[in-house]
Structure formats: C-alpha cells, structure tokens
ZALO-706183 format. One record per residue (C-alpha): residue in three letters; x, y, z. Coordinates in steps of 0.25 Angstrom, whole numbers, padded with zeros to 4 digits, always signed. Example, Ala and Ser with C-alpha at 12.3 -4.5 7.8 and 13.67 -1.06 7.14 Angstrom:
// residues 2
Ala+0049-0018+0031 Ser+0055-0004+0029 
//
This chain:
// residues 594
Gln+0161+0121+0032 Ala+0164+0107+0030 Gln+0172+0106+0042 Ala+0161+0113+0050 Gln+0151+0103+0044 Ala+0160+0091+0048 Gln+0161+0096+0062 Ala+0146+0098+0063 Gln+0144+0083+0058 Ala+0154+0078+0069 Gln+0147+0086+0080 His+0134+0080+0075 His+0139+0065+0075 His+0145+0068+0089 His+0132+0073+0094 Asp+0125+0060+0089 His+0133+0052+0098 His+0128+0060+0110 Val+0113+0057+0107 Pro+0107+0049+0119 Lys+0109+0034+0115 Ala+0095+0030+0118 Asp+0088+0040+0109 His+0098+0037+0098 Thr+0095+0022+0099 Lys+0080+0025+0098 Ile+0080+0033+0086 Lys+0090+0025+0079 Ala+0080+0013+0078 Ile+0071+0022+0069 Ser+0080+0032+0062 Pro+0085+0029+0048 Pro+0100+0026+0046 Ala+0110+0036+0049 Ser+0111+0047+0038 Pro+0120+0058+0035 Pro+0119+0070+0044 Ile+0109+0081+0041 Pro+0116+0092+0033 Pro+0119+0105+0041 Ser+0112+0113+0031 Ser+0099+0107+0033 Ser+0099+0103+0048 Pro+0107+0111+0058 Arg+0117+0103+0067 Ile+0115+0100+0081 Ala+0129+0103+0088 Pro+0129+0096+0101 Lys+0139+0097+0113 Gln+0144+0087+0122 His+0134+0084+0133 Thr+0133+0075+0146 Gln+0121+0065+0146 Arg+0113+0075+0155 Glu+0117+0087+0146 Thr+0113+0079+0134 His+0099+0076+0139 Tyr+0097+0090+0144 Ser+0101+0096+0130 His+0092+0087+0123 Met+0080+0091+0133 His+0084+0106+0132 Pro+0092+0109+0119 Asp+0098+0123+0118 Pro+0091+0133+0108 Glu+0101+0130+0097 Gln+0099+0115+0098 Arg+0084+0117+0098 Arg+0084+0126+0086 Ile+0092+0115+0079 Tyr+0083+0104+0083 Asn+0071+0112+0078 Ser+0077+0115+0065 Leu+0080+0100+0063 Tyr+0066+0097+0067 Arg+0060+0106+0057 Glu+0069+0100+0046 Ala+0064+0086+0049 Gln+0050+0091+0049 Arg+0052+0097+0035 His+0058+0084+0030 Ala+0047+0076+0036 Ala+0036+0085+0029 Gln+0043+0083+0016 Gly+0043+0068+0017 Glu+0058+0067+0019 Tyr+0058+0057+0030 Thr+0072+0053+0030 Glu+0078+0067+0032 Ala+0067+0070+0043 Arg+0070+0057+0050 Gln+0085+0060+0051 Ile+0082+0073+0057 Tyr+0071+0068+0067 Ser+0081+0057+0071 Lys+0092+0067+0074 Leu+0082+0075+0082 Thr+0076+0064+0090 Gln+0089+0059+0094 Ser+0096+0072+0097 Phe+0084+0078+0104 Pro+0074+0067+0108 Tyr+0067+0076+0118 Asp+0059+0084+0108 Gly+0046+0078+0105 Arg+0044+0085+0091 Phe+0055+0077+0085 Trp+0050+0063+0089 Leu+0036+0068+0085 Ala+0039+0073+0071 Phe+0049+0061+0069 Ala+0038+0051+0072 Gln+0027+0058+0064 Met+0036+0058+0052 Glu+0038+0043+0053 Ala+0023+0041+0054 Arg+0021+0049+0042 Ala+0031+0041+0035 Gly+0024+0028+0039 Arg+0034+0023+0049 Leu+0024+0022+0061 Asp+0033+0012+0069 Ile+0044+0022+0069 Ala+0035+0034+0072 Arg+0030+0026+0084 Gln+0044+0023+0088 Leu+0048+0038+0087 Phe+0036+0042+0096 Arg+0040+0032+0106 Gln+0054+0036+0107 Gly+0051+0051+0107 Ala+0041+0048+0119 Glu+0053+0041+0126 Ser+0063+0052+0123 Asn+0054+0063+0126 Glu+0045+0064+0139 Ser+0041+0078+0137 Ser+0034+0074+0123 Lys+0030+0060+0126 Ser+0015+0063+0127 His+0016+0071+0114 Leu+0023+0060+0107 Phe+0013+0049+0112 His+0002+0058+0107 Ala+0008+0059+0093 Trp+0011+0044+0093 Ala-0004+0041+0097 Val-0009+0049+0085 Leu+0000+0041+0076 Glu-0005+0028+0082 Glu-0020+0032+0080 Arg-0017+0036+0065 Ser-0010+0023+0063 Gly-0022+0016+0068 Asn-0017+0012+0082 Ala-0028+0018+0091 Asp-0025+0010+0103 Lys-0010+0014+0103 Ala-0014+0029+0101 Arg-0023+0027+0113 Glu-0012+0022+0121 Leu-0003+0033+0117 Phe-0013+0044+0120 Gln-0015+0037+0134 Gln+0000+0038+0136 Val-0001+0053+0133 Leu-0012+0055+0143 Lys-0003+0048+0154 Ile+0008+0057+0151 Asp-0001+0070+0151 Pro-0015+0067+0157 Tyr-0018+0082+0153 Asp-0015+0081+0138 Pro-0027+0086+0131 Leu-0022+0082+0117 Ala-0020+0068+0122 Tyr-0034+0067+0127 Gln-0040+0073+0115 Ala-0032+0064+0105 Leu-0035+0052+0113 Ala-0050+0056+0113 Leu-0050+0058+0098 Leu-0044+0045+0096 Glu-0054+0038+0104 Asp-0065+0045+0096 Arg-0059+0042+0083 His-0060+0027+0087 Gly-0074+0027+0091 Arg-0072+0029+0106 Phe-0080+0042+0108 Asp-0083+0040+0122 Asp-0069+0038+0126 Ala-0065+0050+0118 Leu-0076+0058+0125 Arg-0070+0054+0139 Leu-0056+0058+0135 Phe-0061+0072+0131 Glu-0069+0073+0143 Arg-0058+0068+0152 Ala-0048+0078+0146 Ala-0057+0090+0147 Glu-0059+0087+0162 Lys-0044+0084+0164 Ile-0037+0095+0157 Gly-0047+0106+0160 Arg-0044+0116+0148 Pro-0039+0107+0137 Gly-0039+0117+0125 Ala-0046+0120+0112 Ser-0041+0108+0104 Phe-0046+0098+0115 Trp-0060+0104+0115 Asn-0060+0105+0100 Ala-0056+0090+0099 Tyr-0067+0087+0109 Gly-0077+0095+0102 Val-0074+0089+0089 Met-0076+0075+0094 Leu-0089+0078+0100 Gln-0094+0085+0088 Lys-0090+0072+0080 His-0100+0064+0089 Lys-0111+0075+0087 Leu-0110+0080+0102 Tyr-0111+0094+0097 Asp-0115+0101+0110 Lys-0103+0095+0117 Ala-0094+0098+0105 Val-0098+0113+0106 Lys-0094+0114+0120 Cys-0080+0108+0116 Phe-0078+0119+0105 Glu-0083+0130+0115 Asn-0072+0125+0125 Ala-0062+0125+0113 Thr-0064+0139+0109 Thr-0064+0144+0123 Ala-0050+0137+0125 Asp-0045+0143+0112 Pro-0054+0154+0105 Tyr-0046+0153+0093 His-0048+0138+0091 Val-0054+0139+0077 Arg-0057+0124+0076 Ser-0066+0124+0088 Trp-0074+0136+0083 Gln-0076+0129+0070 Ala-0079+0115+0077 Trp-0089+0123+0086 Ala-0096+0129+0074 Ile-0098+0115+0067 Cys-0103+0110+0080 His-0114+0121+0080 Glu-0117+0117+0065 Arg-0120+0103+0069 Leu-0129+0108+0080 Glu-0136+0116+0069 Asp-0133+0130+0076 Tyr-0128+0136+0063 Glu-0128+0150+0068 Arg-0118+0146+0079 Ala-0110+0138+0070 Thr-0108+0150+0061 Glu-0104+0159+0072 Leu-0093+0149+0076 Phe-0088+0147+0062 Glu-0087+0162+0061 Lys-0080+0162+0075 Ala-0070+0152+0070 Leu-0066+0160+0058 Arg-0064+0173+0067 Val-0055+0164+0075 Asp-0047+0159+0063 Pro-0050+0166+0050 Met-0040+0158+0043 Ser-0046+0144+0047 Ala-0049+0137+0033 Pro-0056+0125+0040 Thr-0066+0135+0047 Tyr-0069+0141+0034 Gln-0072+0128+0028 Ala-0080+0123+0040 Tyr-0088+0136+0040 Gly-0090+0135+0025 Leu-0095+0120+0026 Phe-0105+0125+0037 Gln-0111+0135+0028 Ala-0111+0125+0016 Arg-0119+0116+0025 Leu-0129+0127+0028 Gly-0131+0130+0013 Asn-0123+0143+0013 Leu-0114+0139+0001 Asp-0110+0154-0001 Ser-0105+0156+0013 Ala-0098+0142+0012 Ser-0091+0146-0001 Lys-0087+0159+0005 Leu-0081+0153+0018 Phe-0073+0143+0009 Glu-0067+0154+0001 Gln-0064+0162+0013 Gly-0057+0150+0019 Leu-0049+0148+0006 Glu-0045+0162+0007 Lys-0039+0160+0021 Asp-0033+0146+0017 Pro-0032+0144+0002 His-0025+0130+0005 His-0037+0124+0013 Ala-0041+0113+0004 Pro-0054+0109+0012 Leu-0059+0123+0009 Tyr-0058+0121-0006 His-0065+0108-0005 Ala-0077+0114+0002 Leu-0078+0126-0008 Ala-0077+0116-0020 Arg-0088+0107-0014 Leu-0097+0120-0012 Glu-0095+0124-0026 Glu-0098+0110-0030 Gln-0111+0110-0023 Arg-0115+0123-0030 Gly-0112+0116-0043 Asn-0100+0125-0046 Tyr-0092+0114-0051 Glu-0081+0122-0058 Leu-0079+0131-0046 Ala-0079+0118-0037 Arg-0067+0113-0046 Glu-0060+0126-0045 Val-0060+0125-0030 Tyr-0057+0110-0030 Glu-0045+0114-0039 Arg-0040+0125-0029 Gly-0041+0116-0018 Leu-0034+0104-0024 Arg-0023+0114-0028 Glu-0021+0117-0013 Asp-0022+0103-0009 Pro-0021+0093-0021 Glu-0022+0081-0011 Ser-0035+0084-0005 Ala-0043+0071-0007 Val-0056+0078-0002 Met-0056+0089-0013 Leu-0052+0078-0023 Arg-0064+0069-0019 Ser-0074+0081-0019 Trp-0069+0085-0033 Ala-0069+0071-0038 Cys-0084+0069-0034 Met-0088+0082-0040 Glu-0082+0078-0054 Leu-0087+0064-0053 Lys-0101+0069-0050 Leu-0099+0078-0062 Gly-0094+0067-0071 His-0080+0072-0073 Ile-0072+0061-0067 Asp-0073+0046-0066 Ser-0068+0037-0055 Ser-0055+0033-0061 Ala-0042+0033-0053 Asn-0039+0047-0058 Trp-0050+0053-0050 Ser-0054+0043-0039 Ala-0040+0040-0034 Pro-0041+0049-0022 Phe-0055+0044-0018 Leu-0053+0029-0019 Pro-0059+0022-0007 Lys-0050+0019+0005 Thr-0038+0022-0004 Lys-0027+0031+0001 Val-0022+0041-0010 Lys-0008+0047-0012 Arg-0007+0062-0012 Ser-0002+0062-0026 Gln-0014+0055-0031 Leu-0023+0065-0025 Ala-0015+0077-0031 Lys-0016+0070-0045 Thr-0031+0069-0043 Ala-0032+0083-0039 Glu-0024+0087-0052 Asn-0034+0079-0060 Phe-0046+0086-0055 Ile-0039+0100-0057 Met-0037+0096-0072 Leu-0051+0091-0073 Arg-0056+0104-0068 Lys-0047+0111-0079 Leu-0053+0102-0090 Ile-0068+0103-0085 Asp-0069+0118-0081 Arg-0058+0123-0091 Arg-0058+0138-0091 Ser-0048+0139-0102 Lys-0039+0132-0112 Asp-0028+0133-0101 Asp-0036+0122-0093 Leu-0036+0113-0105 Arg-0021+0115-0107 Ser-0018+0112-0092 Val-0026+0099-0093 Leu-0018+0095-0106 Thr-0005+0099-0099 Trp-0008+0091-0087 Leu-0012+0078-0095 Asn+0001+0079-0103 Arg+0009+0080-0091 Arg+0002+0067-0086 Ile+0006+0060-0099 Glu+0020+0065-0098 Thr+0022+0061-0083 Asp+0015+0047-0084 Arg+0022+0038-0095 Asn+0012+0027-0092 Leu+0000+0036-0095 Tyr+0007+0040-0108 Asn+0009+0026-0112 Ser-0005+0022-0108 Ile-0011+0034-0117 Val-0002+0031-0129 Ser-0005+0016-0128 Arg-0020+0018-0129 Ser-0019+0027-0142 Glu-0033+0033-0140 Asp-0037+0045-0148 Asp-0042+0054-0137 Thr-0031+0050-0128 Met-0020+0053-0138 Arg-0027+0066-0142 Leu-0027+0070-0128 Met-0013+0067-0126 Glu-0009+0075-0138 Trp-0017+0087-0133 Ala-0010+0086-0119 Lys+0004+0086-0126 Arg+0002+0097-0135 Arg-0008+0107-0128 Ser-0009+0116-0140 Met-0021+0125-0141 Asn-0027+0116-0151 Asp-0025+0104-0142 Ile-0031+0111-0130 Asp-0043+0115-0139 Ala-0044+0101-0144 Phe-0043+0095-0130 Gly-0054+0104-0125 Gln-0064+0101-0136 Trp-0061+0086-0134 Phe-0063+0087-0119 Asp-0076+0095-0121 Lys-0082+0084-0131 Asn-0078+0073-0122 Tyr-0083+0080-0109 Glu-0097+0080-0115 Gln-0097+0065-0117 Asp-0090+0062-0104 Arg-0087+0071-0092 Arg-0077+0061-0087 Ile-0067+0065-0099 Gly-0058+0073-0089 Ser-0056+0060-0081 Tyr-0053+0052-0094 Ile-0043+0063-0098 Phe-0035+0063-0085 Gly-0035+0048-0085 Trp-0030+0048-0099 Asn-0041+0037-0101 Leu-0050+0042-0112 Pro-0061+0032-0115 Lys-0060+0025-0128 Arg-0075+0024-0130 Thr-0084+0036-0135 Met-0088+0043-0122 Val-0103+0042-0119 Pro-0109+0055-0114 Val-0110+0054-0099 Glu-0119+0064-0091 Ser-0114+0068-0078 Pro-0126+0075-0070 Val-0121+0086-0061 Ala-0127+0083-0048 Lys-0128+0094-0037 Ile-0119+0091-0025 Pro-0128+0086-0013 Asp-0129+0096-0002 Glu-0125+0084+0007 Trp-0111+0085+0002 Tyr-0110+0098+0011 His-0115+0092+0023 Leu-0105+0086+0033 Ala-0107+0071+0037 Glu-0112+0069+0051 Ala-0098+0068+0056 Pro-0094+0080+0065 Arg-0085+0091+0060 Lys-0073+0095+0067 Ala-0067+0109+0067 Leu-0052+0105+0067 Lys-0043+0108+0056 Glu-0046+0095+0049 Ala-0061+0099+0050 Asp-0061+0101+0035 Glu-0061+0086+0033 Leu-0075+0085+0040 Phe-0082+0089+0028 Phe-0076+0077+0022 Asn-0077+0062+0025 Asp-0065+0053+0025 Asp-0073+0040+0022 Ala-0068+0032+0010 Val-0078+0030+0000 Glu-0078+0022-0013 Tyr-0078+0034-0022 Ser-0072+0027-0034 Leu-0080+0014-0033 Ile-0093+0022-0033 Ala-0089+0031-0045 Glu-0084+0019-0053 Phe-0097+0012-0051 Ile-0104+0024-0056 Gly-0095+0025-0068 Ser-0096+0010-0072 Phe-0111+0010-0069 Ala-0113+0022-0079 Asn-0105+0015-0090 Asn-0114+0003-0090 Leu-0127+0012-0092 Ser-0133+0014-0106 Gly-0139+0027-0109 Arg-0136+0041-0105 Thr-0149+0042-0097 Ala-0147+0030-0089 Met-0132+0033-0086 Ser-0136+0048-0082 Ala-0147+0043-0072 Ala-0137+0032-0066 Leu-0126+0042-0065 Leu-0135+0052-0058 Gly-0139+0041-0048 Met-0125+0036-0046 Ser-0121+0051-0044 Val-0131+0053-0033 Leu-0127+0039-0026 Leu-0112+0044-0027 Val-0115+0057-0021 Leu-0123+0051-0010 Tyr-0113+0041-0007 Gly-0102+0051-0007 Ala-0109+0061+0002 His-0112+0050+0012 Ser-0097+0044+0012 Gly-0089+0056+0011 Leu-0085+0053-0003 Phe-0083+0068-0007 Asp-0074+0072+0004 Ala-0066+0060+0009 Pro-0051+0064+0011 Ile-0040+0054+0007 Thr-0028+0051+0015 Pro-0016+0051+0005 Thr-0007+0039+0005 Glu+0005+0040+0013 Ala+0014+0030+0022 Met+0007+0036+0034 Asp-0002+0049+0033 Leu+0000+0054+0047 Val-0003+0069+0046 Ala+0001+0079+0057 Pro-0009+0078+0069 Thr-0022+0086+0068 Gly-0033+0090+0078 Val-0029+0086+0092 Asp-0015+0080+0087 Ser-0011+0093+0080 His-0008+0099+0094 Leu+0002+0088+0097 Ile+0014+0095+0091 Glu+0010+0109+0093 Leu+0008+0107+0108 His+0018+0096+0111 Gly+0029+0100+0102 Ser+0043+0101+0106 Val+0049+0101+0120 Phe+0058+0112+0115 Gly+0048+0117+0104 Glu+0047+0132+0108 Gly+0050+0142+0097 Leu+0046+0132+0086 
//
C-alpha cells in the first residue's frame, strides 16, 4: 500500500510539470504557498498520461469520463470545505482544479466567490479575470458574476461596464439585460432600466418567465400596476408553473383593489405549488390586511405544516396573535420560530418590541444589541439574544416548576462559563444577587419555590425584573411599582408601506423594512424620562404618551421588522432573483450529469 501511494504521488508531481506554464504562473500569484498533497482517502488522484501540446489542450477541453468524475468529486469536496469556512483546504483544491482544468467555468466561479466571502476582493477580481481569459465559452458568465460582486461592493460603474461587456459577447442574453436594468433601477435610473427591459423584450422575442417576472416586479415597485399585470401574464404564459409570478400577479391585483381576482390568483399559485411557504405567507398577509384574521392564521399554520423551517411564517403568525392580544401564544410562536432560526433579527426585533411595550424589558445591551442603529451584529450575539427571550418566556409564562428550574440552570451555566461575571457578582455582595446565585447553584425544590415567590413579588413592583435577572444587575434601591399599560397593537402594523411587494423567493422581507432606526436611543430616552417623574399618575400618563410616540415612530420607520446583516468580513450570499440563474443556466462546460 505504501509503495502504491508513493507511486501515485510521483505520478501526481510528474503531472504538475505538464500543466501549461502560462496558467500555472497566473494562479501562482494568488495561491497560498505549496502545501502537502491532498490525501488519497479524501481526494481522488488524477492519473495523467504523456501528451503532446495539442493533445494536452484537447484533453483539457474534452476530459474523458473518468477524469470528469474525478474533477467533479474534487469540486464537490472544495465546496464542502468552503461551506464550512475551511478556506485553506478549499483553496488548495480550487487551485489544483483551475490549474489542471482551466476550461471549466464552475471552478473559477466558485473559487472567486469563496474569496469574496472571505473578504479577499482583489483576489476574487483576479480570479474572475483569469477565468475569463482562460475560458472563452464561460467568459460572459464569469463577467456577469464579477459584475454582481462589483455592485455589491459599491462599484456600480464597474458593474455597469462588465454587464455591457457581457452584452457585447452575447447580445441576446436575457439575464444580462435584466441584471443591468435592475442595477440601473436600484441606482435611481428608472428610465434607463425601462429602456433596457423594452429593448430586451423586442430583441429576444421570448425571453422567459424569469425575465417577465423581474420586469413586472420593477414596474410594480413604481406603481405601474397595469403594465406589471401584463408582464406577470406573459411570465405565466411562458411557464405556467412559475409560482412566483402567480403570487406577484395576485399582489398586483390587491394593489388595484381587485380583491376577488387577487384571491383567485393566490389560490392558483397554491395549486401550482402546494409547498410554497412564501405564497402561504403572502396570501395570509393579504387576508390579514382585509381583516380576515382567522383565515390568515389558518394560512400561516398550513404553510408551517408544509415547511416547518420557514421563519417568516412564524414571524407573521406571532404578530397576528400579538394583534389579537394573545401574548402568551405569540411568545410560544416566536420561540418556535427562533428555535428554527435563532439568528432571525426580524423576529427578535418584533418580540423585543412586544415585550418593551408590555414593560418586561429595558433598553440595556442584553436586549437591544441586535437593534442598535446602523450597527452590524455578529450571529453569535443574535443567537444569545434569542436565548434570552426564550428564557424570559419561561419566566413570565411559566407553566410548571420545570420552567423555573430551566431558568435557574441557564443562569448557573452563565456564571460557570463567565468568570468575569462571577467575580463581578461576588464583588458586589448584594443580598438579592447572592441569594439568586445560591438558588441557581442548588436548584432544590425549596430553592425553586423560593425563587418563584421572590420573582412574583418583585414582578408586581417592576415588570422589568426579568431583564435585571438576566443581566445579573438587580437594582440596589427598593423598586418603585411601575405600571406598564398594555396597548392594543395598531392595525397599521399589518399594512404594508407604500413600497411595492415582489413575488420572488425573498418576498417575505417585503412585509419588513430595512431602514435603521434609533431604537435604543428612543427607549433609553423613555426610561430616563420616566425615572425623573414623581408620582405614579404622572409617570403612567407620560409612559402611555411615550408608548404611543414610540409605536407611531416605529410603524413609520419600520422599527418592528428591520432585518440586520450579521458582521462578517464580506457577506456575499449566493445570488438571488435574476442572478440565481447564473450557475443553474451557465454552469459547467462539461456539467452534464451533475
């Protein structure tokens, strides 16, 4: 076995000397230093033969089935490493693939996108450029992906230039036309975008459902509903199973106040794809806006039966129960949703606003971290906040002593894993804090009963006791009773803003708003203002007025639903919408059978 392995390694190094020198030089400038060969057990070996220069070029362009199988296996292994953040391992394999077989656009595309996600944008650009130079058949597709990278990096002019190059290579590429048109629209050049769509529709003839869908969504955004309807009709004619277009068409008729036709189209969309969770959500929100809350709730539940991992459906259902005043049920749904997606900033924001309105939390960092204005938040911080809310629910809505035991266990784990927190608690030596720490450590039945009685007593004085407990920051003073009036959630929360609604996969976010608002500053102002008031009556009146102002400001600014982008070196997710077809339609030169 050792002899066979040595022979394979010798063949491997011999093969490296026969890689065309120009390509090897190009990749060398961006590849990491030479590393040990990839073990045979994890990566199959490529066993080359002696070739003339012409034969070598032909074998690169037309690998035999065995070589193709080996390349594809290596490619999938590199993808797995990249998905797990193991960039060094993925880099080694991608370097080998792009050197040994530079004529497959998939390898250059995946390599460049991985480097972009790692924050190495200059290297990603270099890879796109080298891939285009080495691969005429995939040149336009690599330029397209490069243009997407440039726009997401803030270089709209460079992206524009690259899309124009794509159209020079293939003047009949519908994806390039619509990608460039949408870029122009995103940068406030609607007339240019409209001309591009019209030119493409005239030039290409039958551009397909995705093209008409993108065209219609843009028109819908600018309230040109009649023209948008024609686009969605064209899309469903081109592809009767294009569920996103049926859904967008329905929303368009809602905007035209043709509710009967909108209902017919939503029903048609669900017949086309009974498993479409975004359609269940959009249909449910439509019913909620009409005031049919029972129908909306039923649609949300049906959607969750089809796709129990679809976080936006949990969010919509929780908000619906919140509107009805079913706060315990709303917390239950929020918890179910956060267990599926603990990094959902949208859900965390909505839950936080509900608890803030009910007086259960304050604006301390433990609760407001995911909602700070214009601040990117790490995924770990979002997950930590989700855990805080789940524990808060157990404390407030406790159904049994097991819930209290769970909270005490969780508190004790925090002390044991955070030495600085432990030292801070011990140094203060406050009676309530030390007593709470002892309950958390022992967790006997007497401790659980004592903790429950202590919490109930303090909850009557200040509903924010839960946030004090989780921050291990119990107030020294005797807590003054604080009345937190429970206000009905305004119906306006269930009305979409004037912005149009798409019917793409990401249409869930259209019920939301990604404007950053100064959530913590407003809440901090309310808290400090209330502390300076004397008298329960004056405080209650002021807090009620402030709550109304907060709700109005939040409803206007999108406070309750703004998604947060997690902090990463460069958060470049896989292309969506028009760009999602890039790999699907323009994959490998030899990608058949994958």
